[in-house]
C-alpha positions in Angstrom: 20.7 -18.4 19.9 19.1 -16.1 17.7 18.5 -12.3 18.5 14.9 -11.7 18.8 14.6 -8.2 20.8 17.6 -6.9 21.5 17.0 -3.4 21.3 15.1 -1.0 18.8 17.9 -1.0 16.2 17.6 -3.3 13.1 18.8 -6.3 14.5 15.4 -8.1 15.6 13.6 -6.7 12.8 16.1 -8.2 10.1 16.2 -11.2 12.0 12.3 -11.5 11.4 11.6 -10.3 8.3 14.9 -11.4 6.5 16.9 -9.8 4.1 16.4 -10.3 0.7 18.5 -8.9 -2.4 15.7 -9.6 -5.0 12.2 -8.8 -5.1 9.8 -11.0 -4.0 6.2 -11.8 -3.3 5.0 -11.5 0.1 1.5 -13.1 1.1 1.6 -14.0 -2.7 0.3 -10.6 -3.4 2.9 -7.7 -2.3 6.1 -7.3 -4.1 8.5 -6.8 -1.4 12.4 -6.2 -1.0 15.0 -5.9 1.6 13.9 -6.0 5.4 10.3 -6.7 4.5 9.8 -3.4 2.4 6.6 -3.6 0.7 6.9 -1.9 -2.7 3.2 -0.8 -3.0 3.3 1.4 0.2 3.9 5.0 -0.7 6.7 5.9 1.5 8.5 2.8 0.1 7.7 3.6 -3.5 9.3 7.2 -3.2 12.3 6.0 -1.7 12.4 3.1 -4.4 12.3 5.4 -7.2 15.5 6.9 -6.2 17.2 3.7 -6.2 17.4 3.0 -10.0 16.1 4.2 -13.2 13.0 1.5 -13.9 10.3 1.7 -16.7 7.6 4.0 -16.0 4.9 1.1 -16.4 7.0 -0.7 -13.5 6.2 2.1 -11.0 2.4 2.4 -12.2 2.1 -0.9 -12.0 3.0 -0.8 -7.9 1.3 2.3 -7.6 -1.9 0.5 -8.6 -1.9 -2.7 -6.6 -3.9 -1.7 -3.9 -6.9 -0.9 -6.2 -6.8 -4.5 -7.5 -8.8 -7.1 -6.3 -7.0 -10.4 -4.4 -6.7 -12.2 -7.5 -5.7 -9.6 -10.0 -3.1 -8.3 -7.5 -1.9 -11.6 -7.1 -1.3 -12.2 -10.9 0.0 -8.8 -11.1 2.4 -9.2 -8.2 3.8 -12.4 -10.1 4.4 -10.3 -13.5 6.1 -7.7 -11.3 8.6 -10.3 -9.8 9.4 -11.7 -13.2 10.5 -8.2 -14.3 13.1 -7.8 -11.4 13.7 -11.3 -11.5 17.7 -10.6 -12.5 18.0 -7.5 -10.7 20.1 -7.9 -7.4 19.9 -4.5 -5.0 22.9 -3.9 -2.7 23.4 -3.7 0.8 23.4 0.6 0.6 19.9 0.1 -1.2 18.3 -2.3 1.0 19.3 0.3 4.2 18.0 2.9 2.5 14.5 1.1 2.1 14.9 0.0 5.8 15.3 3.4 6.8 12.1 4.6 5.3 10.2 1.6 6.7 11.8 2.1 10.3 10.9 5.8 10.5 7.1 5.2 9.4 7.0 2.4 12.0 8.6 4.3 14.9 5.9 7.4 14.0 3.2 4.8 13.9 4.1 3.9 17.4 4.7 7.4 18.8 1.6 8.2 17.6 -0.2 5.1 19.1 1.3 6.5 22.7 0.4 10.1 22.0 -2.9 11.7 23.4 -5.1 12.2 20.6 -7.9 10.3 18.3 -7.8 9.0 14.7 -11.0 10.6 13.0 -12.6 9.7 9.9 -12.4 12.4 7.0 -14.3 12.6 3.7 -12.4 13.6 0.9 -13.6 15.2 -2.4 -13.6 11.8 -4.4 -15.7 10.3 -1.6 -13.3 8.0 -0.1 -12.9 8.0 3.7 -9.4 8.1 5.4 -8.4 8.1 9.0 -6.5 11.3 9.8 -4.6 11.6 13.4 -6.1 14.5 15.4 -4.0 15.5 18.2 -1.2 17.5 19.4 2.6 17.4 17.9 3.7 13.8 18.7 5.1 13.5 22.1 8.0 11.0 22.9 7.7 11.1 26.6 5.2 8.1 27.0 7.2 5.9 24.3 10.4 7.0 25.7 9.6 5.9 29.3 8.9 2.2 28.1 12.0 -0.4 28.6 13.8 -1.1 25.6 12.4 -4.3 25.2 8.8 -3.1 25.1 9.8 -0.3 22.4 11.4 -3.4 20.8 8.3 -5.2 20.7 6.1 -2.6 19.6 8.3 -1.5 16.9 8.4 -5.1 15.6 4.5 -5.0 15.5 4.3 -1.8 13.8 6.7 -2.6 11.3 5.1 -6.0 10.7 1.2 -4.8 10.4 1.7 -1.1 9.5 0.1 1.5 11.1 -3.4 0.4 10.3 -2.7 -3.0 11.8 -1.4 -1.7 14.7 -4.3 0.5 16.0 -6.5 -2.9 15.7 -4.1 -3.8 18.6 -6.0 -1.7 21.1 -6.3 -3.9 23.8 -2.5 -4.2 23.8 -1.6 -0.8 23.6 -3.5 0.1 26.5 -1.9 -2.9 28.6 1.7 -1.5 27.4 0.8 2.0 28.3 -0.4 1.0 31.8 2.7 -1.0 32.0 0.7 -4.2 32.4 2.8 -6.6 30.6 1.5 -9.7 31.4 -1.6 -8.6 30.1 -0.1 -7.3 26.9 1.5 -10.9 26.6 -2.3 -12.4 26.9 -3.6 -9.7 24.2 -0.7 -11.2 21.8 -1.7 -14.5 22.3 -5.5 -13.5 21.8 -4.9 -11.7 18.8 -6.2 -13.0 15.2 -2.6 -13.2 13.9 -1.7 -15.8 16.6 -5.0 -17.9 17.0 -5.5 -18.1 13.3 -1.9 -18.8 12.0 -0.5 -21.0 14.8 -1.2 -24.5 13.3 1.7 -25.9 11.6 0.5 -26.0 8.3 -0.7 -22.1 8.3 0.3 -20.0 5.6 1.3 -17.5 7.8 2.7 -19.2 10.8 5.2 -16.7 10.8 3.1 -14.3 12.2 1.9 -16.3 15.1 5.4 -17.1 16.2 6.3 -13.6 16.1 3.3 -12.9 18.5 4.2 -15.6 20.5 8.1 -14.9 21.2 7.2 -11.4 22.0 4.6 -12.7 24.6 7.2 -15.1 26.2 9.6 -11.9 26.4 6.9 -9.5 27.8 6.0 -12.4 30.3 9.6 -12.8 31.7 9.6 -8.9 32.1 6.4 -9.0 33.9 8.0 -11.5 36.3 11.0 -9.5 36.9 9.0 -6.4 37.5 7.1 -8.2 40.1 10.0 -10.0 41.7 11.7 -6.3 42.0 8.3 -5.1 43.8 8.2 -7.9 46.4 11.9 -7.3 47.1 11.1 -3.9 47.6 8.2 -4.4 50.1 10.4 -6.8 51.8 13.0 -4.3 52.6 12.4 -1.0 51.1 15.5 0.9 52.7 17.7 -1.4 50.9 16.2 -1.1 47.7 16.2 2.6 48.2 19.9 2.5 48.0 20.5 0.6 44.7 
């Protein structure tokens, strides 16, 4: 049986994301490498630059992808994929990219559990960005969660990125309240699940990830409920355990 959520190591992420030694297009528009590392993301691109000596033009193309329209980005991504067609990356290089991705995903989750708010700030060029306004990230609320829950949250953060994770407000509220049955339902109510669960959906993998996570969270909720019932029936014995 494949490992889905065995802990907060790379096992469940590697299983879900896959591990590719060559650059490919994820979602047709994003050059991706290794364990789901989007080469257009700033933190990934910074690490990617250190792996090999690539032509300046290729790096500039990757940096400019987010500014393009969907059709322009898809065309440019195809060109980038062709440029890397004959390049195979080593496990060490892939692990380096994964480490950069994992650190950001974990930071995003911890911020979601920290007291604070995301504020909109306007830059000098007129752009509006979201900035975290809160105290130094506190790991306590995150670390008290069961290992399974942390694995599910990290998978979600890794898969959607910080902005995507913040859209799961009801799910995060349920997790912080330790209401894992509700958290499971929120995953099944998400657009990732409802819009992609059909057999021929282009992003059906997203729906399956949400479904599997919901199943595991439901099992955890059942175990906790059984434990509470046993405690209510025999509080003295449970206190000894």
